[in-house]
C-alpha positions in Angstrom: 20.7 9.7 -22.4 23.6 8.7 -20.1 23.6 5.1 -18.9 21.0 4.5 -16.2 20.5 1.2 -14.3 18.1 1.1 -14.1 -14.3 -21.6 3.9 -17.8 -20.9 2.0 -18.1 -18.0 4.3 -14.7 -16.8 3.4 -15.7 -17.0 -0.3 -18.8 -15.0 0.3 -16.8 -12.3 2.2 -14.5 -11.9 -0.7 -17.4 -11.3 -3.0 -18.8 -8.7 -0.6 -15.5 -6.9 -0.3 -15.2 -6.7 -4.1 -18.6 -5.1 -4.3 -17.8 -2.3 -1.8 -17.2 0.7 -4.0 -15.5 4.0 -3.5 -17.0 6.1 -0.8 -18.7 9.4 -1.4 -16.8 12.7 -1.6 -15.9 14.8 1.4 -18.1 17.8 2.2 -15.4 20.3 1.5 -15.0 19.1 -2.1 -11.6 17.6 -1.5 -9.9 20.9 -0.7 -8.7 19.8 2.7 -5.0 18.8 3.0 -4.5 15.6 5.0 -0.8 15.7 6.1 0.9 12.4 6.6 -1.7 10.3 4.7 0.6 9.1 1.9 2.1 6.2 4.0 -1.4 4.8 4.4 -1.9 4.2 0.7 -1.9 0.6 -0.6 -3.3 -2.8 0.2 -2.9 -4.2 3.8 -3.7 -7.4 5.7 -3.4 -8.6 9.3 -5.2 -10.2 12.2 -7.2 -8.0 14.6 -7.6 -8.9 18.3 -10.5 -7.6 20.4 -9.7 -5.4 23.3 -13.0 -6.2 25.0 -13.6 -9.9 24.3 -10.8 -12.3 25.4 -9.6 -14.7 22.7 -11.5 -13.0 19.9 -9.5 -12.4 16.7 -10.3 -12.1 13.0 -8.7 -11.3 9.7 -8.6 -7.7 8.4 -8.0 -6.8 4.7 -8.0 -3.1 3.8 -7.2 -0.9 0.8 -6.5 2.8 1.3 -6.4 5.2 -1.6 -5.0 8.7 -1.3 -6.2 11.5 -3.7 -3.9 14.1 -5.2 -5.0 16.5 -2.3 -3.7 13.9 0.1 -7.3 13.0 1.2 -7.5 9.2 2.1 -10.4 6.9 1.7 -10.6 3.1 2.3 -12.4 -0.2 1.9 -12.2 -3.0 4.4 -13.3 -6.6 4.8 -13.4 -8.4 8.2 -13.2 -12.2 8.2 -14.6 -15.0 10.4 -16.2 -14.7 12.9 -17.0 -11.0 12.2 -17.8 -11.4 8.5 -18.6 -8.0 7.0 -17.3 -5.3 4.8 -17.5 -1.5 4.4 -15.9 1.8 3.6 -13.9 4.4 5.4 -14.3 8.2 5.2 -11.6 10.5 6.7 -12.5 12.6 9.7 -9.2 14.2 10.8 -5.4 13.8 11.0 -3.5 14.5 14.2 0.2 14.0 14.0 0.7 10.6 12.4 -2.8 9.3 13.2 -5.6 9.6 10.6 -9.1 9.0 11.9 -11.9 7.5 9.7 -15.6 6.9 10.2 -16.5 3.3 9.2 -19.7 2.5 7.4 -20.5 -1.2 7.1 -22.3 -1.8 3.8 -22.4 -5.7 3.6 -22.4 -8.6 6.0 -22.6 -12.4 5.9 -25.4 -14.2 7.6 -24.3 -15.7 10.9 -21.6 -13.1 11.3 -20.9 -11.1 14.4 -20.2 -7.6 13.0 -20.7 -4.4 15.0 -21.9 -1.9 12.4 -19.9 1.2 11.9 -17.4 2.7 14.4 -14.2 4.7 14.3 -10.9 3.5 12.7 -7.5 5.1 13.4 -4.6 4.3 11.2 -1.0 5.3 11.7 2.4 4.2 10.3 4.2 1.6 12.5 7.7 0.2 12.5 8.7 -2.3 9.8 6.5 -0.7 7.1 3.3 -1.8 8.9 0.1 0.1 9.7 -1.3 0.2 13.2 -5.1 -0.3 13.0 -7.4 0.6 16.0 -11.2 0.2 15.8 -13.5 1.5 18.5 -17.2 1.9 19.1 -18.3 2.5 22.7 -16.7 -0.1 24.9 -15.9 -2.4 22.0 -12.6 -2.2 20.2 -9.9 -4.1 18.3 -6.3 -3.6 17.4 -4.1 -5.0 14.6 -0.8 -4.4 12.9 -1.3 -4.7 9.1 1.3 -5.7 6.7 1.4 -4.5 3.1 0.3 -7.0 0.5 0.8 -7.2 -3.3 3.3 -4.7 -4.7 2.5 -2.1 -2.1 5.3 -1.7 0.4 9.1 -1.4 0.6 11.4 -3.7 -1.3 15.2 -4.2 -1.5 17.7 -6.3 -3.4 20.5 -6.2 -5.9 20.2 -5.3 -9.6 22.2 -6.6 -12.5 23.2 -4.3 -15.4 25.8 -4.9 -18.1 29.1 -3.3 -17.5 28.5 -2.6 -13.8 29.0 -4.4 -10.5 25.8 -5.5 -8.6 23.7 -2.5 -7.7 21.9 -2.2 -4.3 18.3 -1.0 -4.7 15.5 0.0 -2.4 12.0 0.7 -3.8 8.9 2.0 -2.0 5.5 1.6 -3.7 2.1 2.9 -2.6 -1.3 2.7 -4.4 -2.6 6.2 -4.9 -5.8 5.5 -6.8 -7.6 2.4 -8.2 -5.2 0.8 -10.6 -2.4 3.2 -10.1 0.8 3.2 -8.1 3.6 5.7 -7.3 6.6 5.6 -5.1 10.3 6.3 -4.6 13.6 4.6 -5.5 17.1 4.6 -4.1 20.2 3.1 -5.6 23.6 2.5 -4.0 27.1 2.8 -5.6 28.1 3.0 -8.4 24.7 4.7 -9.3 24.3 6.6 -6.0 21.0 8.2 -6.8 17.3 8.6 -5.8 14.2 9.0 -7.9 10.4 9.2 -7.8 8.0 6.7 -9.4 4.9 7.9 -11.3 1.9 6.0 -12.6 2.3 5.0 -16.3 -1.1 3.7 -17.3 -3.2 1.3 -15.2 -1.7 -1.3 -12.9 -2.6 -3.7 -10.1 -1.2 -5.3 -6.9 0.3 -8.0 -9.1 1.9 -5.9 -11.8 2.6 -2.2 -12.3 4.5 -0.1 -14.9 6.0 3.1 -13.5 7.9 6.0 -15.0 11.0 6.7 -12.9 12.5 10.2 -12.8 15.9 10.6 -11.1 15.7 13.5 -8.7 19.0 13.4 -6.9 22.3 11.9 -8.0 25.9 12.1 -7.0 27.2 10.1 -10.0 27.4 10.8 -13.7 25.8 7.5 -14.6 22.4 7.9 -12.9 20.4 10.6 -14.5 17.3 10.9 -16.7 14.0 9.0 -17.1 13.2 5.4 -17.6 10.4 2.8 -17.4 10.2 0.4 -14.4 8.1 -2.8 -14.5 7.4 -4.5 -11.2 5.8 -8.0 -11.0 4.8 -9.9 -7.9 6.2 -13.5 -8.1 4.5 -16.6 -6.7 7.3 -16.9 -4.1 6.3 -13.5 -2.7 9.4 -11.7 -4.1 9.2 -8.8 -6.6 10.5 -9.0 -10.1 12.2 -5.7 -11.2 13.0 -4.6 -14.8 14.1 -1.1 -15.8 14.8 0.1 -19.3 15.8 3.5 -20.8 18.3 4.8 -23.3 19.2 1.3 -24.5 20.1 0.2 -21.0 18.3 -2.6 -19.1 18.5 -3.5 -15.4 16.9 -6.5 -13.8 16.6 -8.0 -10.3 14.6 -9.8 -7.7 13.6 -7.8 -4.6 12.5 -8.9 -1.2 10.0 -7.2 1.0 11.5 -5.1 3.8 10.3 -5.0 7.4 7.4 -7.5 7.5 7.2 -11.2 8.5 
């Protein structure tokens, strides 16, 4: 192979969110295509603000999985003072907006959760998701940031015999315990690739198979194994190996605060 670079309430809510399982299958057996759903995949977090009650805000944490057909489903937990959790089933996609029906399946005593409703998700600038929840006159809006490994990362890689290599990695979670994504490297590699799941992974650590799909250099071709690990400082550890070559680096999240 040619060289290749490479509060108690809060605790209770977490327990509830962990217990919310995958939602049931769509009536069409999963045959429907859901264009534009791939950017929704992954783990997300942010703060929602009510559009009906002045001064009301609450944390939102969501995980969206996208099946091989492109059909998305999700799980959500809503923090104090709302305090509930549930699942999302897809209804439709129009342009960049995917609409879900929300089913609340668990709530914390003393919470202020409005059961069910409609959720609309769409990609926003800076790698975020725009979240809009409505039910009758009630509503809330949030911009959700990717959490864990999910998201876009950039930095500089080190590889023996080469100058520093600019890198940009995009990772999404497609199914429970699996990740996929894309890669792009600057000169002298000057190439792009796709990232495929290689066994199970998590939002803390994932091992991916990288396949180079486009290259304008003779030194970036082939297949390798990429290991991504979330560090305690919020940066992403990167290690790539293949054909006796190893590349390493520390990447920073792109486009979020």
